[in-house]
N, C-alpha and C positions, 0 to 999 in steps of 0.2 A: 304231203299233209308233213308238217314237221310237230316234234315233241315227241316224248318217250310214252311207249304205248305198250301197257301192261292190265291186267286185271283190275285197278282203278282209276283207268282214265277213258274217255268217252270222246268221240267226234262232234266237235260244234259244227254250227251252220256256218263260220268262217274258215271252215276247211282245216281246224287248229285241235289239237288235243286238249281237253282238260279233266283234273281229278274228279272222283267222282264220290260220293258218300262220304260220310264222318269218319273223319281222323282222329278225331281226340271226343273221347265220351267218359264221364267219370260222376260216381253217384257215391256220396259220403254222408254219414249219419254218426248223431253222438250215441255211445253204447251205455252212458251211465248219467242219472238226471244232474242237472246243473239248477241250483236256485239264484234266483237273481232277485236282487234288494229293491226296495219301492225308490222312485224317483232317480233310478241311473240305467243308463245303456252301457250293458257290458258285453263284451267280446265273448262269443259263447267257442269256450276250448275247452267243453268236459269230453274227453275219450272219444275223440273223433278217429273214425274206423271207415274204411272203405267197405262197400256193400259187396259182400261174398256170397250171398244167398240167392243163389241162380241169378249171379250178375257178375261181370268183370268188366274192367276198364277197356277200352278201346284206344290205343296207340300208349304213349308214355304214362299219362295219367297227370293228376295234379302231385305235388308234394306239400305238405303241412308241417307246420310247427309252431306250437301254443295257439293255435287256433288262427293260424294265419296262412292262405296258400298261394302257392306260386304255381303261374301258368308254364306248362309245357314247352310253348312255341307260340309266338306270333300268330295274328288272327282275329277273327270275330268272336266271341262267346257269348253263348245264353248262359246266365247262372238264374236257376230256380230255388228259392228257399223257401222251405216249410217249417213251422215250428207248432206243438202241440205243447198246450199251457194248462196247467193245474193250478188251482187256488181253491183255497175254502174262504167265501166272501165276495162282494161285489168288487167288480174294477171297473172303472171309467175308461180305461184304455189299457193296451198293452201296443208293444212296437216290434216289429222285425225289421232288421236293416242291413242292406249290403252296402260297405265301403271299399273303397278302391284307394289305393297308394301307386304312384307313379314313379315314388322317388323310393325303393325298395323299404318303404315302411316307415319311412321319417314322418309322414304326415298323410292323414286319409281324409278323404271326402264321401259324403254320403251320397248314393246312385239310386238307391232305390229304398224304399221304406211302405210296410204295409200297417193297419192300424185293425184290432179289433178289441171288444170288450166282453166282461161277465156281467150277467147279474144271476146270483147265486139261487138253485132252486133245489139242492139236497147240502150234505153235509161236503161235499168236495163236487166242483164243477170244472167244467174244459171248456178250453177253445181252440181253433187252429187260426192261423193267419201266415198268408203265403206273399212273397213278392218276388220279381223278376226282374230283369235288365237284361239289354245287350251290352258289351263291352268291347272296346276296338284296342285289342293289345297290339303296341306298337314297338314294344322292347320286352320281353320275356324274361330279361334279365332282372327288371327294375319296376315291372307290374305285380301286386300283390294285392289278394282281397280278404276278408273277413267280415263274420257276420254278428249282428247284434241283437239283442234281446233286451228289452225295457218294458218300464210300464209305472203307473202311479201306484201300483202295492206290491209287494213281495208275491212272488209266484215260483213255480218251478217248470223248467222245461221237461217234459218227459223223455225217455229215452229208451231204446231196446237194442240189442245186437242179434236180433232175430229178424225184424222186420224195421220197415221204414217209418218211423214218427216224427221225430225231428232230424232234418238233414237239410240236403241239397244234392240237383243235378247240374253237371256243368257241360256243355255240347259245344265243340268250336265247329260253325256254321261256315267259315270260309276264311279265303285271305283277307290280311287287311288290305 
């Protein structure tokens, strides 16, 4: 058999060695609330922090600047974004979106979006929205992603530095 043999490899059926396990995993959240204006798609950039409560990244981890995240290496990644929305009053819709740039942040395209709504039942109501996608990162130096929130009415993204309420996780599933 050929290939490097260590604790992260296994012998495949074709008698070659392949990597095993997750090599990159990261979990981020916002630690302060962010207000989102009506009829806008707004980049979520409110105090991003890596989850440090009984959690740590695997591998190098993502880097973040003003709500824009950069991948540590090429590969197939799963991103799962969840947001918790607070609003006083009804709303027809709220969106949570994942956008991707392949040109270092010059242009972004929508790759995943979720919708939810609120029917007011008390003075302040809340809703959850989540969306996920896989991305084939073929060039780690030019691929970026950001998360957006929007809706037909003004609302607040809830936040915490103690637990996950609005945030995401990102896993590298395998090679590109």
